[in-house]
N, CA, C and O atoms as CSV, one atom per row, in Angstrom:
chain,resi,resn,atom,element,x,y,z
A,1,MET,N,N,10.045,8.354,35.736
A,1,MET,CA,C,9.731,7.187,34.937
A,1,MET,C,C,10.152,7.456,33.494
A,1,MET,O,O,9.890,8.532,32.957
A,2,LYS,N,N,10.805,6.474,32.869
A,2,LYS,CA,C,11.214,6.591,31.473
A,2,LYS,C,C,10.023,6.262,30.579
A,2,LYS,O,O,9.198,5.406,30.900
A,3,SER,N,N,9.955,6.955,29.466
A,3,SER,CA,C,8.854,6.763,28.531
A,3,SER,C,C,9.284,5.848,27.390
A,3,SER,O,O,10.379,5.994,26.846
A,4,LEU,N,N,8.422,4.913,27.036
A,4,LEU,CA,C,8.620,4.067,25.865
A,4,LEU,C,C,7.572,4.496,24.836
A,4,LEU,O,O,6.420,4.067,24.906
A,5,PRO,N,N,7.970,5.343,23.879
A,5,PRO,CA,C,6.986,5.822,22.903
A,5,PRO,C,C,6.608,4.742,21.888
A,5,PRO,O,O,7.467,4.074,21.311
A,6,ILE,N,N,5.307,4.593,21.692
A,6,ILE,CA,C,4.763,3.680,20.691
A,6,ILE,C,C,3.838,4.515,19.817
A,6,ILE,O,O,2.886,5.123,20.307
A,7,ILE,N,N,4.120,4.538,18.534
A,7,ILE,CA,C,3.306,5.313,17.588
A,7,ILE,C,C,2.679,4.341,16.602
A,7,ILE,O,O,3.359,3.487,16.034
A,8,TRP,N,N,1.391,4.481,16.409
A,8,TRP,CA,C,0.666,3.666,15.433
A,8,TRP,C,C,-0.133,4.610,14.548
A,8,TRP,O,O,-0.796,5.527,15.033
A,9,GLN,N,N,-0.061,4.373,13.247
A,9,GLN,CA,C,-0.850,5.198,12.330
A,9,GLN,C,C,-1.637,4.309,11.394
A,9,GLN,O,O,-1.229,3.205,11.036
A,10,ARG,N,N,-2.802,4.850,11.009
A,10,ARG,CA,C,-3.674,4.116,10.095
A,10,ARG,C,C,-4.574,5.070,9.340
A,10,ARG,O,O,-4.789,6.216,9.735
A,11,LEU,N,N,-5.094,4.552,8.235
A,11,LEU,CA,C,-6.025,5.299,7.394
A,11,LEU,C,C,-7.325,5.547,8.143
A,11,LEU,O,O,-7.881,4.643,8.766
A,12,VAL,N,N,-7.797,6.778,8.073
A,12,VAL,CA,C,-9.131,7.120,8.564
A,12,VAL,C,C,-9.818,7.874,7.433
A,12,VAL,O,O,-9.338,8.922,7.000
A,13,SER,N,N,-10.944,7.344,6.952
A,13,SER,CA,C,-11.664,7.961,5.838
A,13,SER,C,C,-12.330,9.260,6.282
A,13,SER,O,O,-12.378,9.581,7.469
A,14,GLN,N,N,-12.837,9.990,5.312
A,14,GLN,CA,C,-13.496,11.269,5.614
A,14,GLN,C,C,-14.683,11.097,6.549
A,14,GLN,O,O,-15.022,12.008,7.305
A,15,ASP,N,N,-15.315,9.928,6.498
A,15,ASP,CA,C,-16.462,9.706,7.389
A,15,ASP,C,C,-16.042,9.010,8.695
A,15,ASP,O,O,-16.882,8.484,9.425
A,16,GLY,N,N,-14.739,9.015,8.975
A,16,GLY,CA,C,-14.241,8.515,10.254
A,16,GLY,C,C,-14.063,7.015,10.363
A,16,GLY,O,O,-13.911,6.494,11.468
A,17,LYS,N,N,-14.077,6.302,9.238
A,17,LYS,CA,C,-13.950,4.846,9.275
A,17,LYS,C,C,-12.519,4.412,8.988
A,17,LYS,O,O,-11.755,5.107,8.318
A,18,THR,N,N,-12.185,3.244,9.514
A,18,THR,CA,C,-10.918,2.597,9.196
A,18,THR,C,C,-11.241,1.171,8.775
A,18,THR,O,O,-12.365,0.707,8.972
A,19,CYS,N,N,-10.292,0.485,8.211
A,19,CYS,CA,C,-10.566,-0.877,7.734
A,19,CYS,C,C,-10.578,-1.871,8.896
A,19,CYS,O,O,-10.104,-1.576,9.994
A,20,ASP,N,N,-11.128,-3.049,8.626
A,20,ASP,CA,C,-11.205,-4.096,9.651
A,20,ASP,C,C,-9.819,-4.499,10.130
A,20,ASP,O,O,-9.627,-4.768,11.316
A,21,ARG,N,N,-8.858,-4.542,9.227
A,21,ARG,CA,C,-7.483,-4.926,9.548
A,21,ARG,C,C,-6.880,-3.950,10.562
A,21,ARG,O,O,-6.293,-4.366,11.560
A,22,CYS,N,N,-7.030,-2.666,10.301
A,22,CYS,CA,C,-6.490,-1.662,11.224
A,22,CYS,C,C,-7.241,-1.673,12.554
A,22,CYS,O,O,-6.630,-1.533,13.614
A,23,TYR,N,N,-8.551,-1.838,12.504
A,23,TYR,CA,C,-9.325,-1.869,13.747
A,23,TYR,C,C,-8.911,-3.050,14.619
A,23,TYR,O,O,-8.772,-2.909,15.834
A,24,ALA,N,N,-8.713,-4.218,13.999
A,24,ALA,CA,C,-8.295,-5.399,14.756
A,24,ALA,C,C,-6.888,-5.207,15.321
A,24,ALA,O,O,-6.610,-5.624,16.445
A,25,THR,N,N,-6.001,-4.580,14.549
A,25,THR,CA,C,-4.652,-4.283,15.046
A,25,THR,C,C,-4.736,-3.349,16.247
A,25,THR,O,O,-4.005,-3.518,17.223
A,26,TYR,N,N,-5.620,-2.373,16.175
A,26,TYR,CA,C,-5.806,-1.447,17.299
A,26,TYR,C,C,-6.204,-2.203,18.573
A,26,TYR,O,O,-5.682,-1.922,19.652
A,27,GLN,N,N,-7.119,-3.149,18.447
A,27,GLN,CA,C,-7.543,-3.928,19.620
A,27,GLN,C,C,-6.385,-4.751,20.176
A,27,GLN,O,O,-6.212,-4.831,21.392
A,28,GLU,N,N,-5.592,-5.363,19.300
A,28,GLU,CA,C,-4.428,-6.133,19.733
A,28,GLU,C,C,-3.431,-5.210,20.452
A,28,GLU,O,O,-2.861,-5.577,21.479
A,29,MET,N,N,-3.236,-4.021,19.900
A,29,MET,CA,C,-2.295,-3.076,20.489
A,29,MET,C,C,-2.756,-2.607,21.860
A,29,MET,O,O,-1.941,-2.476,22.773
A,30,GLN,N,N,-4.035,-2.355,22.015
A,30,GLN,CA,C,-4.559,-1.916,23.308
A,30,GLN,C,C,-4.301,-2.976,24.384
A,30,GLN,O,O,-3.887,-2.653,25.498
A,31,ARG,N,N,-4.548,-4.238,24.041
A,31,ARG,CA,C,-4.269,-5.318,24.998
A,31,ARG,C,C,-2.782,-5.379,25.331
A,31,ARG,O,O,-2.406,-5.557,26.490
A,32,ALA,N,N,-1.945,-5.234,24.321
A,32,ALA,CA,C,-0.496,-5.285,24.532
A,32,ALA,C,C,-0.029,-4.143,25.425
A,32,ALA,O,O,0.748,-4.363,26.354
A,33,VAL,N,N,-0.491,-2.936,25.157
A,33,VAL,CA,C,-0.065,-1.775,25.955
A,33,VAL,C,C,-0.496,-1.941,27.407
A,33,VAL,O,O,0.266,-1.603,28.313
A,34,ASN,N,N,-1.687,-2.450,27.646
A,34,ASN,CA,C,-2.138,-2.672,29.024
A,34,ASN,C,C,-1.240,-3.676,29.742
A,34,ASN,O,O,-0.891,-3.476,30.906
A,35,LYS,N,N,-0.866,-4.752,29.058
A,35,LYS,CA,C,0.037,-5.732,29.668
A,35,LYS,C,C,1.431,-5.149,29.874
A,35,LYS,O,O,2.080,-5.419,30.885
A,36,LEU,N,N,1.884,-4.355,28.918
A,36,LEU,CA,C,3.204,-3.744,29.031
A,36,LEU,C,C,3.278,-2.767,30.201
A,36,LEU,O,O,4.307,-2.673,30.870
A,37,LYS,N,N,2.196,-2.046,30.445
A,37,LYS,CA,C,2.188,-1.120,31.585
A,37,LYS,C,C,2.474,-1.863,32.879
A,37,LYS,O,O,3.277,-1.415,33.697
A,38,ASP,N,N,1.812,-3.004,33.061
A,38,ASP,CA,C,2.022,-3.799,34.276
A,38,ASP,C,C,3.424,-4.400,34.312
A,38,ASP,O,O,4.079,-4.391,35.355
A,39,ALA,N,N,3.884,-4.922,33.175
A,39,ALA,CA,C,5.177,-5.599,33.132
A,39,ALA,C,C,6.357,-4.643,33.299
A,39,ALA,O,O,7.371,-4.997,33.899
A,40,LEU,N,N,6.216,-3.426,32.762
A,40,LEU,CA,C,7.340,-2.487,32.758
A,40,LEU,C,C,7.370,-1.549,33.965
A,40,LEU,O,O,8.386,-0.907,34.229
A,41,ARG,N,N,6.263,-1.470,34.691
A,41,ARG,CA,C,6.202,-0.583,35.857
A,41,ARG,C,C,7.357,-0.821,36.834
A,41,ARG,O,O,7.979,0.147,37.271
A,42,PRO,N,N,7.673,-2.091,37.199
A,42,PRO,CA,C,8.777,-2.313,38.135
A,42,PRO,C,C,10.142,-1.861,37.595
A,42,PRO,O,O,11.082,-1.659,38.364
A,43,LEU,N,N,10.243,-1.706,36.281
A,43,LEU,CA,C,11.494,-1.245,35.669
A,43,LEU,C,C,11.516,0.259,35.481
A,43,LEU,O,O,12.458,0.812,34.912
A,44,ASP,N,N,10.460,0.925,35.969
A,44,ASP,CA,C,10.335,2.374,35.864
A,44,ASP,C,C,10.244,2.845,34.406
A,44,ASP,O,O,10.788,3.883,34.031
A,45,ILE,N,N,9.535,2.042,33.596
A,45,ILE,CA,C,9.315,2.361,32.182
A,45,ILE,C,C,7.813,2.374,31.929
A,45,ILE,O,O,7.084,1.477,32.353
A,46,GLU,N,N,7.368,3.413,31.228
A,46,GLU,CA,C,5.941,3.529,30.919
A,46,GLU,C,C,5.722,3.598,29.412
A,46,GLU,O,O,6.214,4.517,28.757
A,47,PRO,N,N,4.980,2.623,28.849
A,47,PRO,CA,C,4.653,2.709,27.426
A,47,PRO,C,C,3.631,3.824,27.192
A,47,PRO,O,O,2.653,3.959,27.928
A,48,ARG,N,N,3.883,4.614,26.150
A,48,ARG,CA,C,2.972,5.718,25.815
A,48,ARG,C,C,2.560,5.592,24.363
A,48,ARG,O,O,3.377,5.743,23.455
A,49,LEU,N,N,1.293,5.316,24.158
A,49,LEU,CA,C,0.767,5.097,22.822
A,49,LEU,C,C,0.254,6.408,22.227
A,49,LEU,O,O,-0.545,7.120,22.836
A,50,GLU,N,N,0.735,6.702,21.026
A,50,GLU,CA,C,0.248,7.844,20.252
A,50,GLU,C,C,-0.369,7.285,18.975
A,50,GLU,O,O,0.262,6.503,18.265
A,51,ILE,N,N,-1.593,7.684,18.690
A,51,ILE,CA,C,-2.291,7.202,17.506
A,51,ILE,C,C,-2.401,8.346,16.505
A,51,ILE,O,O,-2.897,9.428,16.819
A,52,ARG,N,N,-1.926,8.078,15.296
A,52,ARG,CA,C,-1.966,9.083,14.232
A,52,ARG,C,C,-2.902,8.623,13.124
A,52,ARG,O,O,-3.047,7.430,12.858
A,53,GLU,N,N,-3.529,9.601,12.488
A,53,GLU,CA,C,-4.443,9.317,11.387
A,53,GLU,C,C,-3.806,9.709,10.062
A,53,GLU,O,O,-3.137,10.737,9.957
A,54,ILE,N,N,-4.025,8.876,9.057
A,54,ILE,CA,C,-3.608,9.176,7.693
A,54,ILE,C,C,-4.872,9.455,6.894
A,54,ILE,O,O,-5.820,8.670,6.937
A,55,ASP,N,N,-4.891,10.559,6.172
A,55,ASP,CA,C,-6.072,10.851,5.354
A,55,ASP,C,C,-6.010,10.049,4.048
A,55,ASP,O,O,-4.984,9.458,3.713
A,56,GLU,N,N,-7.115,10.045,3.335
A,56,GLU,CA,C,-7.227,9.220,2.127
A,56,GLU,C,C,-6.218,9.610,1.047
A,56,GLU,O,O,-5.689,8.738,0.358
A,57,LYS,N,N,-5.951,10.882,0.894
A,57,LYS,CA,C,-4.987,11.330,-0.117
A,57,LYS,C,C,-3.587,10.811,0.215
A,57,LYS,O,O,-2.893,10.301,-0.664
A,58,SER,N,N,-3.175,10.935,1.460
A,58,SER,CA,C,-1.858,10.439,1.879
A,58,SER,C,C,-1.788,8.922,1.753
A,58,SER,O,O,-0.760,8.372,1.359
A,59,PHE,N,N,-2.884,8.254,2.087
A,59,PHE,CA,C,-2.928,6.794,1.987
A,59,PHE,C,C,-2.748,6.343,0.543
A,59,PHE,O,O,-1.977,5.423,0.268
A,60,LYS,N,N,-3.457,6.990,-0.378
A,60,LYS,CA,C,-3.350,6.600,-1.783
A,60,LYS,C,C,-1.930,6.784,-2.307
A,60,LYS,O,O,-1.481,6.023,-3.164
A,61,ALA,N,N,-1.225,7.786,-1.801
A,61,ALA,CA,C,0.158,8.026,-2.219
A,61,ALA,C,C,1.123,7.000,-1.627
A,61,ALA,O,O,2.138,6.678,-2.245
A,62,ALA,N,N,0.814,6.485,-0.438
A,62,ALA,CA,C,1.712,5.536,0.240
A,62,ALA,C,C,0.902,4.599,1.137
A,62,ALA,O,O,0.900,4.772,2.356
A,63,PRO,N,N,0.217,3.614,0.559
A,63,PRO,CA,C,-0.647,2.745,1.359
A,63,PRO,C,C,0.097,1.949,2.434
A,63,PRO,O,O,-0.506,1.568,3.438
A,64,SER,N,N,1.380,1.692,2.248
A,64,SER,CA,C,2.111,0.909,3.250
A,64,SER,C,C,2.395,1.694,4.525
A,64,SER,O,O,2.945,1.147,5.481
A,65,GLU,N,N,2.025,2.966,4.545
A,65,GLU,CA,C,2.188,3.766,5.765
A,65,GLU,C,C,1.038,3.541,6.743
A,65,GLU,O,O,1.135,3.908,7.915
A,66,SER,N,N,-0.054,2.938,6.263
A,66,SER,CA,C,-1.178,2.648,7.143
A,66,SER,C,C,-0.905,1.361,7.910
A,66,SER,O,O,-0.313,0.423,7.377
A,67,ASN,N,N,-1.339,1.325,9.159
A,67,ASN,CA,C,-1.136,0.192,10.062
A,67,ASN,C,C,0.351,0.003,10.359
A,67,ASN,O,O,0.834,-1.120,10.506
A,68,ARG,N,N,1.058,1.115,10.443
A,68,ARG,CA,C,2.502,1.109,10.704
A,68,ARG,C,C,2.753,1.480,12.158
A,68,ARG,O,O,2.052,2.313,12.732
A,69,VAL,N,N,3.773,0.845,12.746
A,69,VAL,CA,C,4.076,1.025,14.167
A,69,VAL,C,C,5.557,1.347,14.350
A,69,VAL,O,O,6.427,0.745,13.721
A,70,TRP,N,N,5.815,2.307,15.224
A,70,TRP,CA,C,7.181,2.604,15.664
A,70,TRP,C,C,7.227,2.417,17.169
A,70,TRP,O,O,6.300,2.799,17.884
A,71,ILE,N,N,8.297,1.834,17.634
A,71,ILE,CA,C,8.516,1.676,19.065
A,71,ILE,C,C,9.895,2.246,19.381
A,71,ILE,O,O,10.900,1.835,18.800
A,72,ALA,N,N,9.927,3.184,20.295
A,72,ALA,CA,C,11.178,3.856,20.675
A,72,ALA,C,C,11.906,4.405,19.450
A,72,ALA,O,O,13.128,4.310,19.344
A,73,GLY,N,N,11.137,4.979,18.532
A,73,GLY,CA,C,11.715,5.656,17.381
A,73,GLY,C,C,12.119,4.764,16.222
A,73,GLY,O,O,12.610,5.266,15.211
A,74,ARG,N,N,11.929,3.462,16.337
A,74,ARG,CA,C,12.289,2.545,15.253
A,74,ARG,C,C,11.059,1.775,14.796
A,74,ARG,O,O,10.176,1.486,15.603
A,75,PRO,N,N,10.992,1.440,13.507
A,75,PRO,CA,C,9.865,0.628,13.047
A,75,PRO,C,C,9.808,-0.695,13.819
A,75,PRO,O,O,10.841,-1.302,14.100
A,76,MET,N,N,8.610,-1.127,14.153
A,76,MET,CA,C,8.438,-2.341,14.929
A,76,MET,C,C,9.129,-3.537,14.283
A,76,MET,O,O,9.690,-4.382,14.980
A,77,GLU,N,N,9.091,-3.610,12.956
A,77,GLU,CA,C,9.685,-4.759,12.276
A,77,GLU,C,C,11.198,-4.847,12.501
A,77,GLU,O,O,11.759,-5.941,12.461
A,78,GLU,N,N,11.861,-3.720,12.734
A,78,GLU,CA,C,13.299,-3.762,13.034
A,78,GLU,C,C,13.564,-4.472,14.357
A,78,GLU,O,O,14.514,-5.248,14.458
A,79,TRP,N,N,12.744,-4.220,15.365
A,79,TRP,CA,C,12.924,-4.873,16.659
A,79,TRP,C,C,12.709,-6.380,16.551
A,79,TRP,O,O,13.303,-7.154,17.302
A,80,LEU,N,N,11.854,-6.792,15.611
A,80,LEU,CA,C,11.482,-8.203,15.494
A,80,LEU,C,C,12.269,-8.958,14.424
A,80,LEU,O,O,12.136,-10.176,14.307
A,81,GLY,N,N,13.081,-8.255,13.646
A,81,GLY,CA,C,13.736,-8.905,12.519
A,81,GLY,C,C,12.716,-9.336,11.479
A,81,GLY,O,O,12.895,-10.351,10.806
A,82,ALA,N,N,11.654,-8.567,11.352
A,82,ALA,CA,C,10.544,-8.880,10.448
A,82,ALA,C,C,10.709,-8.132,9.126
A,82,ALA,O,O,11.555,-7.248,8.993
A,83,THR,N,N,9.883,-8.506,8.161
A,83,THR,CA,C,9.855,-7.799,6.887
A,83,THR,C,C,8.434,-7.303,6.628
A,83,THR,O,O,7.469,-7.785,7.220
A,84,VAL,N,N,8.336,-6.338,5.735
A,84,VAL,CA,C,7.047,-5.730,5.398
A,84,VAL,C,C,6.646,-6.178,4.006
A,84,VAL,O,O,7.473,-6.254,3.097
A,85,GLY,N,N,5.366,-6.471,3.857
A,85,GLY,CA,C,4.811,-6.827,2.559
A,85,GLY,C,C,3.483,-6.127,2.375
A,85,GLY,O,O,3.216,-5.107,3.010
A,86,SER,N,N,2.649,-6.675,1.503
A,86,SER,CA,C,1.328,-6.087,1.299
A,86,SER,C,C,0.376,-7.137,0.757
A,86,SER,O,O,0.784,-8.145,0.180
A,87,SER,N,N,-0.908,-6.867,0.960
A,87,SER,CA,C,-1.966,-7.717,0.414
A,87,SER,C,C,-3.229,-6.872,0.268
A,87,SER,O,O,-3.365,-5.824,0.899
A,88,ARG,N,N,-4.150,-7.342,-0.574
A,88,ARG,CA,C,-5.404,-6.627,-0.806
A,88,ARG,C,C,-6.189,-6.518,0.481
A,88,ARG,O,O,-6.247,-7.469,1.261
A,89,CYS,N,N,-6.795,-5.364,0.709
A,89,CYS,CA,C,-7.518,-5.131,1.960
A,89,CYS,C,C,-9.018,-5.125,1.706
A,89,CYS,O,O,-9.564,-6.110,1.209
A,90,CYS,N,N,-9.700,-4.015,2.044
A,90,CYS,CA,C,-11.163,-4.013,1.996
A,90,CYS,C,C,-11.705,-2.686,1.482
A,90,CYS,O,O,-10.959,-1.884,0.922
A,91,SER,N,N,-12.969,-2.458,1.665
A,91,SER,CA,C,-13.670,-1.319,1.069
A,91,SER,C,C,-13.119,0.043,1.466
A,91,SER,O,O,-13.022,0.931,0.620
A,92,VAL,N,N,-12.759,0.229,2.726
A,92,VAL,CA,C,-12.262,1.540,3.161
A,92,VAL,C,C,-10.958,1.880,2.443
A,92,VAL,O,O,-10.689,3.042,2.142
A,93,CYS,N,N,-10.157,0.858,2.175
A,93,CYS,CA,C,-8.856,1.048,1.531
A,93,CYS,C,C,-8.955,1.067,0.010
A,93,CYS,O,O,-7.963,1.327,-0.671
A,94,GLY,N,N,-10.131,0.797,-0.523
A,94,GLY,CA,C,-10.293,0.777,-1.971
A,94,GLY,C,C,-9.547,-0.397,-2.578
A,94,GLY,O,O,-9.566,-1.503,-2.036
A,95,ILE,N,N,-8.895,-0.156,-3.697
A,95,ILE,CA,C,-8.182,-1.246,-4.379
A,95,ILE,C,C,-6.713,-1.320,-3.967
A,95,ILE,O,O,-5.939,-2.061,-4.573
A,96,SER,N,N,-6.331,-0.578,-2.970
A,96,SER,CA,C,-4.938,-0.565,-2.539
A,96,SER,C,C,-4.556,-1.838,-1.807
A,96,SER,O,O,-5.370,-2.444,-1.110
A,97,ASP,N,N,-3.307,-2.228,-1.979
A,97,ASP,CA,C,-2.742,-3.302,-1.180
A,97,ASP,C,C,-2.199,-2.666,0.093
A,97,ASP,O,O,-1.479,-1.669,0.041
A,98,CYS,N,N,-2.549,-3.246,1.231
A,98,CYS,CA,C,-2.180,-2.672,2.522
A,98,CYS,C,C,-1.030,-3.443,3.150
A,98,CYS,O,O,-0.695,-4.550,2.728
A,99,ARG,N,N,-0.445,-2.844,4.146
A,99,ARG,CA,C,0.735,-3.362,4.838
A,99,ARG,C,C,0.460,-4.699,5.520
A,99,ARG,O,O,-0.577,-4.906,6.152
A,100,THR,N,N,1.427,-5.591,5.366
A,100,THR,CA,C,1.474,-6.830,6.131
A,100,THR,C,C,2.848,-6.891,6.789
A,100,THR,O,O,3.770,-6.181,6.386
A,101,VAL,N,N,2.976,-7.737,7.796
A,101,VAL,CA,C,4.259,-7.924,8.466
A,101,VAL,C,C,4.543,-9.421,8.502
A,101,VAL,O,O,3.692,-10.220,8.895
A,102,LYS,N,N,5.750,-9.786,8.088
A,102,LYS,CA,C,6.155,-11.189,8.098
A,102,LYS,C,C,7.161,-11.394,9.227
A,102,LYS,O,O,8.248,-10.815,9.232
A,103,VAL,N,N,6.766,-12.239,10.186
A,103,VAL,CA,C,7.597,-12.513,11.359
A,103,VAL,C,C,7.822,-14.022,11.435
A,103,VAL,O,O,6.872,-14.804,11.455
A,104,GLU,N,N,9.072,-14.409,11.475
A,104,GLU,CA,C,9.432,-15.825,11.613
A,104,GLU,C,C,8.674,-16.715,10.629
A,104,GLU,O,O,8.181,-17.784,10.991
A,105,GLY,N,N,8.589,-16.259,9.383
A,105,GLY,CA,C,7.981,-17.056,8.326
A,105,GLY,C,C,6.470,-16.941,8.184
A,105,GLY,O,O,5.906,-17.449,7.215
A,106,ALA,N,N,5.803,-16.285,9.128
A,106,ALA,CA,C,4.346,-16.123,9.064
A,106,ALA,C,C,4.000,-14.683,8.710
A,106,ALA,O,O,4.593,-13.744,9.241
A,107,THR,N,N,3.037,-14.518,7.813
A,107,THR,CA,C,2.608,-13.183,7.392
A,107,THR,C,C,1.321,-12.811,8.114
A,107,THR,O,O,0.381,-13.601,8.197
A,108,PHE,N,N,1.303,-11.583,8.635
A,108,PHE,CA,C,0.157,-11.103,9.404
A,108,PHE,C,C,-0.414,-9.835,8.773
A,108,PHE,O,O,0.316,-8.885,8.489
A,109,GLU,N,N,-1.733,-9.836,8.559
A,109,GLU,CA,C,-2.436,-8.622,8.152
A,109,GLU,C,C,-2.812,-7.822,9.388
A,109,GLU,O,O,-2.735,-6.593,9.388
A,110,VAL,N,N,-3.216,-8.515,10.434
A,110,VAL,CA,C,-3.490,-7.919,11.745
A,110,VAL,C,C,-2.287,-8.250,12.612
A,110,VAL,O,O,-1.916,-9.416,12.746
A,111,ILE,N,N,-1.680,-7.235,13.195
A,111,ILE,CA,C,-0.486,-7.471,14.006
A,111,ILE,C,C,-0.907,-8.018,15.364
A,111,ILE,O,O,-1.644,-7.356,16.096
A,112,PRO,N,N,-0.448,-9.222,15.710
A,112,PRO,CA,C,-0.849,-9.834,16.975
A,112,PRO,C,C,-0.240,-9.151,18.198
A,112,PRO,O,O,0.860,-8.600,18.146
A,113,GLU,N,N,-0.971,-9.205,19.273
A,113,GLU,CA,C,-0.550,-8.654,20.567
A,113,GLU,C,C,0.851,-9.122,20.941
A,113,GLU,O,O,1.668,-8.317,21.390
A,114,LYS,N,N,1.141,-10.401,20.765
A,114,LYS,CA,C,2.432,-10.947,21.191
A,114,LYS,C,C,3.595,-10.281,20.468
A,114,LYS,O,O,4.682,-10.161,21.033
A,115,HIS,N,N,3.384,-9.844,19.221
A,115,HIS,CA,C,4.470,-9.184,18.494
A,115,HIS,C,C,4.702,-7.763,19.006
A,115,HIS,O,O,5.841,-7.299,19.060
A,116,PHE,N,N,3.627,-7.075,19.380
A,116,PHE,CA,C,3.795,-5.761,20.015
A,116,PHE,C,C,4.579,-5.911,21.314
A,116,PHE,O,O,5.514,-5.157,21.580
A,117,ILE,N,N,4.187,-6.886,22.110
A,117,ILE,CA,C,4.834,-7.089,23.409
A,117,ILE,C,C,6.305,-7.431,23.226
A,117,ILE,O,O,7.165,-6.858,23.894
A,118,LYS,N,N,6.596,-8.354,22.331
A,118,LYS,CA,C,7.989,-8.746,22.117
A,118,LYS,C,C,8.838,-7.561,21.657
A,118,LYS,O,O,9.920,-7.328,22.195
A,119,ALA,N,N,8.355,-6.818,20.670
A,119,ALA,CA,C,9.109,-5.665,20.167
A,119,ALA,C,C,9.306,-4.622,21.263
A,119,ALA,O,O,10.389,-4.051,21.391
A,120,ALA,N,N,8.274,-4.376,22.044
A,120,ALA,CA,C,8.371,-3.383,23.119
A,120,ALA,C,C,9.325,-3.830,24.220
A,120,ALA,O,O,10.038,-3.003,24.788
A,121,LEU,N,N,9.351,-5.100,24.525
A,121,LEU,CA,C,10.275,-5.590,25.551
A,121,LEU,C,C,11.722,-5.482,25.079
A,121,LEU,O,O,12.607,-5.128,25.858
A,122,ILE,N,N,11.961,-5.783,23.816
A,122,ILE,CA,C,13.313,-5.624,23.274
A,122,ILE,C,C,13.712,-4.155,23.321
A,122,ILE,O,O,14.819,-3.820,23.743
A,123,ALA,N,N,12.807,-3.276,22.887
A,123,ALA,CA,C,13.087,-1.834,22.908
A,123,ALA,C,C,13.285,-1.336,24.338
A,123,ALA,O,O,14.143,-0.489,24.587
A,124,SER,N,N,12.502,-1.854,25.267
A,124,SER,CA,C,12.608,-1.430,26.668
A,124,SER,C,C,13.967,-1.778,27.252
A,124,SER,O,O,14.496,-1.044,28.087
A,125,SER,N,N,14.527,-2.884,26.818
A,125,SER,CA,C,15.833,-3.264,27.346
A,125,SER,C,C,16.886,-2.212,27.021
A,125,SER,O,O,17.881,-2.087,27.734
A,126,GLN,N,N,16.670,-1.457,25.947
A,126,GLN,CA,C,17.591,-0.382,25.585
A,126,GLN,C,C,17.479,0.815,26.532
A,126,GLN,O,O,18.397,1.630,26.629
A,127,LEU,N,N,16.352,0.909,27.222
A,127,LEU,CA,C,16.134,2.029,28.138
A,127,LEU,C,C,16.702,1.785,29.534
A,127,LEU,O,O,16.843,2.714,30.329
A,128,LEU,N,N,17.022,0.539,29.816
A,128,LEU,CA,C,17.546,0.226,31.140
A,128,LEU,C,C,18.942,0.822,31.296
A,128,LEU,O,O,19.704,0.910,30.333
A,129,ASP,N,N,19.257,1.220,32.494
A,129,ASP,CA,C,20.574,1.765,32.786
A,129,ASP,C,C,21.562,0.606,32.818
A,129,ASP,O,O,21.568,-0.196,33.751
A,130,LEU,N,N,22.386,0.532,31.799
A,130,LEU,CA,C,23.309,-0.583,31.689
A,130,LEU,C,C,24.742,-0.203,32.070
A,130,LEU,O,O,25.688,-0.895,31.693
A,131,THR,N,N,24.904,0.894,32.816
A,131,THR,CA,C,26.256,1.275,33.236
A,131,THR,C,C,26.773,0.235,34.222
A,131,THR,O,O,26.050,-0.193,35.122
A,132,PRO,N,N,28.032,-0.168,34.048
A,132,PRO,CA,C,28.567,-1.203,34.942
A,132,PRO,C,C,28.688,-0.688,36.369
A,132,PRO,O,O,29.037,0.465,36.622
A,133,GLU,N,N,28.386,-1.587,37.278
A,133,GLU,CA,C,28.513,-1.249,38.694
A,133,GLU,C,C,29.963,-1.446,39.110
A,133,GLU,O,O,30.724,-2.142,38.439
A,134,ALA,N,N,30.337,-0.822,40.229
A,134,ALA,CA,C,31.696,-0.980,40.745
A,134,ALA,C,C,31.919,-2.443,41.123
A,134,ALA,O,O,31.041,-3.073,41.712
A,135,PRO,N,N,33.098,-2.987,40.785
A,135,PRO,CA,C,33.369,-4.375,41.141
A,135,PRO,C,C,33.462,-4.581,42.648
A,135,PRO,O,O,33.812,-3.668,43.395
A,136,LEU,N,N,33.149,-5.769,43.067
A,136,LEU,CA,C,33.280,-6.119,44.495
A,136,LEU,C,C,34.755,-6.230,44.847
A,136,LEU,O,O,35.564,-6.657,44.024
A,137,ARG,N,N,35.106,-5.845,46.075
A,137,ARG,CA,C,36.515,-5.953,46.522
A,137,ARG,C,C,36.631,-6.938,47.618
A,137,ARG,O,O,37.729,-7.170,48.125
């Protein structure tokens, strides 16, 4: 079975908390990965989610690294033709502006399940064996 790596990282405070935005994104991602497992199984592709934590010092140096996703080694926004922005978050993030994603004109603080699925399906198509078959005679 071919692996479709999905990496998600977010801020985790010293007391183990993350912001509401990241927590909601995590829930959306879990639903997406479960659906992707069923959808990709017949294609012999398995999504594998890796969750990484960013500490507060790293977050303060680069807040846009929190709530970031890579699928098959590329940022999720590349698969979607999306752009990255930022907006004020909440108490765990302090006064930092956190990552947003703009897809088809709409800006999202919480990344919706459908965007994970779409990006993963596009990435999965790259894993399919696309070698041409012998022509019919």
